[in-house]
C-alpha positions as CSV (number, residue, x, y, z in Angstrom):
1,M,194.5,49.8,162.7
2,R,191.6,51.9,161.3
3,L,193.6,55.1,161.6
4,A,196.6,53.6,159.8
5,L,194.3,52.5,156.9
6,E,192.8,55.9,156.6
7,R,196.2,57.5,156.5
8,A,197.4,55.1,153.9
9,H,194.3,55.7,151.8
10,L,194.8,59.5,151.9
11,K,198.4,59.2,150.9
12,T,197.6,56.8,148.0
13,A,194.8,59.0,146.7
14,A,196.9,62.1,146.7
15,R,199.8,60.5,144.9
16,L,197.5,58.9,142.3
17,G,196.0,62.3,141.8
18,C,199.4,63.8,141.1
19,L,200.2,61.0,138.7
20,L,196.9,61.4,136.9
21,L,197.5,65.1,136.5
22,F,201.0,64.6,135.2
23,L,199.8,62.1,132.5
24,L,196.8,64.2,131.5
25,A,199.0,67.3,131.2
26,A,201.5,65.5,129.0
27,C,198.8,64.1,126.8
28,S,197.2,67.5,126.4
29,Q,200.1,68.8,124.3
30,T,198.8,66.8,121.3
31,G,195.3,65.7,122.3
32,S,193.4,68.6,123.7
33,P,191.4,71.1,121.5
34,A,192.9,74.5,120.8
35,G,191.8,76.9,123.5
36,S,191.6,74.4,126.4
37,I,194.6,75.9,128.1
38,P,195.4,79.6,128.5
39,E,198.4,81.0,126.7
40,T,201.8,80.5,128.4
41,V,200.6,78.0,130.9
42,V,203.5,75.7,131.9
43,L,202.2,72.1,132.1
44,A,203.6,70.4,135.1
45,G,206.4,68.0,134.1
46,A,205.6,68.5,130.4
47,G,208.0,71.3,129.7
48,A,205.8,72.8,127.1
49,Q,203.5,75.8,126.6
50,A,200.0,75.7,125.4
51,T,198.2,77.4,122.6
52,A,195.4,79.9,123.0
53,P,193.7,81.5,126.0
54,T,190.3,80.4,127.2
55,G,187.7,81.3,129.7
56,T,188.9,84.9,129.8
57,D,186.5,87.7,129.8
58,P,187.9,90.3,127.5
59,T,185.9,93.1,129.2
60,A,187.4,92.2,132.7
61,T,191.0,93.2,132.2
62,E,191.2,96.7,133.8
63,M,191.9,95.5,137.3
64,S,194.5,92.9,136.2
65,A,196.3,95.5,134.1
66,T,196.7,97.9,137.0
67,P,200.5,98.3,137.6
68,V,201.6,97.5,141.1
69,P,205.0,98.2,142.7
70,K,207.4,95.2,143.0
71,P,209.0,94.5,146.4
72,T,212.7,94.8,146.5
73,A,215.6,93.6,148.7
74,L,213.6,90.9,150.3
75,A,215.5,88.5,152.6
76,P,215.2,84.8,151.7
77,D,213.1,84.2,154.8
78,F,211.1,87.3,154.7
79,W,207.8,85.4,154.3
80,Q,208.4,83.5,157.5
81,K,208.1,86.7,159.5
82,M,204.8,87.7,157.9
83,P,201.7,87.3,160.2
84,V,199.2,84.5,159.8
85,I,196.4,87.1,159.2
86,P,197.3,90.6,157.8
87,G,197.1,93.6,160.0
88,Q,195.2,95.6,157.3
89,L,193.9,95.5,153.8
90,S,195.6,97.3,150.9
91,E,193.6,99.9,148.9
92,R,193.9,97.6,145.9
93,V,192.0,94.9,147.7
94,R,189.2,97.3,148.3
95,A,189.3,98.3,144.6
96,I,189.1,94.7,143.5
97,Y,186.2,94.0,145.9
98,L,184.2,97.0,144.7
99,D,185.0,96.1,141.1
100,G,183.6,92.7,141.8
101,L,180.4,94.1,143.2
102,A,180.0,96.2,140.1
103,Q,180.3,92.9,138.1
104,G,177.6,91.3,140.2
105,R,179.8,89.2,142.5
106,N,178.2,87.9,145.7
107,P,180.0,89.4,148.7
108,R,178.8,86.5,150.9
109,T,180.5,83.8,148.8
110,F,184.0,82.5,148.6
111,S,185.6,79.8,146.5
112,R,188.0,77.1,147.6
113,I,190.9,76.6,145.2
114,G,193.6,74.0,145.9
115,D,194.7,70.5,146.5
116,C,193.5,67.8,149.0
117,A,194.1,70.2,152.0
118,S,191.4,72.5,150.5
119,A,189.0,69.8,149.5
120,A,185.8,68.7,151.2
121,P,185.1,67.6,153.8
122,D,188.4,68.7,155.5
123,F,188.5,72.4,154.7
124,L,185.8,74.8,156.0
125,V,182.8,72.6,155.0
126,G,181.8,71.8,158.6
127,F,181.0,75.4,159.4
128,D,177.8,75.0,157.4
129,N,176.5,72.1,159.5
130,H,178.4,70.8,162.5
131,Y,181.0,72.8,164.3
132,N,182.0,74.0,167.8
133,L,184.1,77.2,168.1
134,G,185.2,76.4,171.6
135,E,186.8,79.6,173.0
136,Y,186.7,81.3,169.6
137,T,183.0,82.3,169.7
138,S,184.0,85.8,168.5
139,L,184.2,84.2,165.0
140,Q,180.5,83.4,164.9
141,P,179.7,86.5,162.9
142,A,181.9,85.3,160.0
143,I,180.0,81.9,160.0
144,D,176.7,83.8,160.0
145,Y,177.8,86.1,157.2
146,F,179.2,83.5,154.8
147,Q,176.6,80.8,155.7
148,G,175.9,78.6,152.7
149,S,179.3,79.2,151.2
150,F,181.3,76.8,153.4
151,G,179.6,73.7,152.2
152,R,179.4,74.6,148.5
153,P,181.1,71.9,146.4
154,S,184.3,72.9,144.7
155,L,185.5,71.5,141.4
156,A,188.8,73.3,141.9
157,A,189.8,71.7,145.2
158,K,190.9,68.1,144.8
159,A,193.7,65.7,145.6
160,G,196.7,66.0,143.2
161,L,195.7,69.3,141.8
162,N,198.4,71.9,140.9
163,S,198.6,75.2,139.1
164,A,198.6,73.8,135.6
165,G,195.5,71.7,136.4
166,L,193.6,74.9,137.3
167,L,194.3,76.4,134.0
168,T,193.2,73.5,131.8
169,S,189.9,71.8,130.9
170,L,191.3,68.4,131.7
171,W,189.5,67.9,135.1
172,T,186.3,69.8,134.3
173,G,182.9,68.1,134.5
174,S,179.5,68.4,132.9
175,Q,178.8,71.7,134.7
176,C,181.6,73.4,132.7
177,M,181.4,74.8,129.2
178,Q,183.5,73.5,126.4
179,N,187.1,74.5,126.7
180,E,186.4,76.3,129.9
181,S,189.3,76.1,132.4
182,L,188.7,74.5,135.8
183,L,189.4,77.8,137.5
184,D,187.0,79.8,135.3
185,C,184.3,77.1,135.6
186,E,184.5,77.2,139.4
187,Y,184.3,81.0,139.4
188,R,181.3,81.0,137.1
189,I,179.4,78.5,139.2
190,D,180.3,80.1,142.6
191,N,180.2,83.8,141.6
192,P,182.4,84.6,144.6
193,S,183.8,87.9,145.9
194,F,186.7,86.0,147.5
195,A,188.8,82.9,146.7
196,F,191.2,80.9,148.9
197,I,194.0,80.0,146.6
198,A,196.2,77.5,148.4
199,I,198.2,75.3,146.1
200,G,201.8,74.2,145.9
201,T,202.4,70.9,147.6
202,N,202.0,69.0,144.3
203,E,204.0,71.7,142.5
204,A,207.2,70.5,144.2
205,F,207.3,67.4,142.1
206,Y,207.7,69.4,138.8
207,E,209.4,72.6,139.8
208,H,212.9,71.2,139.3
209,E,211.9,69.9,135.8
210,T,210.3,73.2,134.6
211,P,211.8,76.0,136.8
212,G,209.5,78.9,137.2
213,S,206.4,77.1,136.1
214,F,204.6,77.6,139.4
215,E,205.2,81.4,139.4
216,Q,204.2,81.7,135.8
217,N,201.0,79.9,136.2
218,M,200.2,81.7,139.5
219,R,200.5,85.0,137.7
220,I,197.9,83.9,135.2
221,I,195.7,82.7,138.0
222,L,196.0,86.0,139.8
223,D,195.4,88.1,136.8
224,D,192.3,86.1,135.9
225,T,191.0,86.2,139.5
226,I,191.5,89.9,139.9
227,G,190.1,90.7,136.4
228,K,186.9,89.0,137.5
229,G,186.6,91.2,140.6
230,I,187.5,88.4,143.0
231,V,189.8,89.0,145.9
232,P,192.5,86.3,145.9
233,I,193.6,85.0,149.4
234,L,197.0,83.4,148.9
235,G,197.8,80.7,151.4
236,T,201.2,79.3,152.2
237,K,201.6,75.6,152.9
238,A,202.8,73.8,156.0
239,D,205.0,71.3,154.2
240,N,208.4,71.7,152.5
241,V,208.2,69.0,150.0
242,E,210.4,70.9,147.6
243,G,213.2,71.1,150.2
244,D,214.0,74.8,150.1
245,N,210.7,76.5,150.9
246,S,210.9,78.2,147.5
247,I,207.2,77.7,146.8
248,N,206.1,79.5,150.0
249,A,208.5,82.3,149.2
250,T,207.0,82.7,145.7
251,I,203.5,82.7,147.1
252,A,204.4,85.5,149.7
253,R,206.3,87.5,147.1
254,L,203.3,87.5,144.7
255,A,201.0,88.5,147.6
256,L,203.2,91.6,148.2
257,E,203.5,92.4,144.5
258,Y,199.8,92.1,143.8
259,Q,198.9,93.7,147.2
260,V,196.5,90.9,148.1
261,P,196.0,89.1,151.4
262,L,198.5,86.5,152.5
263,W,197.1,83.8,154.8
264,N,200.5,82.6,156.2
265,F,199.3,79.2,157.4
266,W,202.9,77.9,157.4
267,R,203.6,80.2,160.4
268,A,200.5,79.0,162.3
269,A,201.6,75.4,161.8
270,Q,205.2,75.8,163.0
271,P,204.5,75.5,166.8
272,L,202.5,72.3,166.3
273,P,203.8,68.8,166.8
274,D,205.6,67.8,163.6
275,H,204.7,71.3,162.3
276,G,201.1,70.1,161.8
277,M,202.1,67.2,159.4
278,I,201.3,63.5,159.6
279,E,203.3,62.8,156.4
280,P,205.4,65.0,154.2
281,E,202.4,65.9,152.0
282,H,199.5,65.6,154.5
283,L,198.3,67.6,157.5
284,S,197.6,65.9,160.8
285,T,194.1,65.9,162.3
286,V,192.5,65.0,165.6
287,S,189.4,63.6,163.9
288,Y,188.7,62.3,160.4
289,K,185.0,63.1,160.8
290,N,185.0,66.5,162.3
291,F,187.5,69.2,161.2
292,T,185.7,72.2,162.7
293,D,185.2,71.2,166.4
294,F,187.7,73.2,168.4
295,S,186.2,71.9,171.7
296,I,187.8,68.5,171.3
297,P,190.7,68.3,173.8
298,N,194.0,69.2,172.1
299,S,192.3,69.7,168.7
300,L,194.4,72.8,168.0
301,Q,197.5,70.8,168.2
302,Y,196.7,69.4,164.7
303,G,197.3,70.9,161.3
304,M,193.9,70.5,159.8
305,Q,192.0,72.0,162.8
306,V,194.4,74.9,162.9
307,R,194.0,75.4,159.1
308,N,190.2,75.7,159.5
309,L,190.5,78.0,162.4
310,T,193.0,80.4,160.8
311,A,191.0,80.4,157.5
312,L,187.9,81.4,159.4
313,Q,189.9,84.1,161.1
314,M,190.9,85.4,157.6
315,L,187.2,85.5,156.5
316,N,186.3,87.3,159.7
317,F,189.1,89.8,159.0
318,L,187.8,90.5,155.5
319,R,184.3,90.8,156.8
320,E,185.3,93.3,159.4
321,S,187.7,95.2,157.1
322,L,185.1,95.6,154.3
323,G,182.1,96.0,156.6
324,E,181.5,99.6,155.9
325,T,180.6,99.0,152.3
326,P,176.8,98.8,151.9
327,A,176.8,95.5,150.1
328,M,178.3,93.7,153.1
329,E,175.1,94.6,155.0
330,S,172.5,93.9,152.3
331,A,173.8,91.1,150.1
332,P,171.6,87.9,149.9
333,T,172.8,84.7,151.7
334,P,174.0,82.1,149.2
335,T,172.7,78.5,149.3
336,A,174.8,75.4,148.8
337,T,174.3,73.8,145.5
338,P,174.9,70.1,144.6
């Protein structure tokens, strides 16, 4: 009975969040101050574009303006064959990372950007306090290196969030500056070198109404992130709420085009019971209290536990791949902030 109530609560919260975002986005066309939404942002379900850019550093455009080759002749299911963790980093990732260090980014810090699957306490937070790696003790160096970053609160990871919400000031709080977008506020507070950007489940509800809105907004998010010297880690989702897997295909195609890491969580979830899902929009979990204990019997048969494990593997891959840069050896350890 308790498990059923918890599941119902999660489902209701996510759908209410989606509805709230839809209403706020629609209201923002006439009620928000100029500059609260970046130019060309497509509001989910609103079918309109906004006015002026905001939160963009005019001095941080060199990296985002760098031309990159566009992939061609991709099969519709190309992304399904891409590995969960990349085999190697592109030179562009190294350039973004070094540019971030020059801008003063903290190489021991990452941000969590996404919907309820990326929010606390489910996603990564436990690695800062209570966890058990089980047979994956080789990942301990990643926990040690990014210690203090796992438990940092994230304004930009919450139920119901979508790409339009990240680019508006509708869900910002008192920590944010006037007209600062949710994404820019989170980056300013965290000062990260890396950002997990895993969003798209809530996008499916609006993509048919405003085709192309997700890709258009994701390009703004990527340009903003890269321009700030932050390495974007694009994550695919385990669900197929949109019905044709088009959102995951877009995510993977953008990762190839921008030459940034793809965390193909979809592939990791496929062998799991019900593909790691408890409902069409929500991941399954072996525990609603501990999402980072891999010693629990059968824990890695559940979506949320596998999500945390593979995300930690991605962080370890980045740490190892960029380990020769001096900053990875000497950077200060961040502390979690309220």
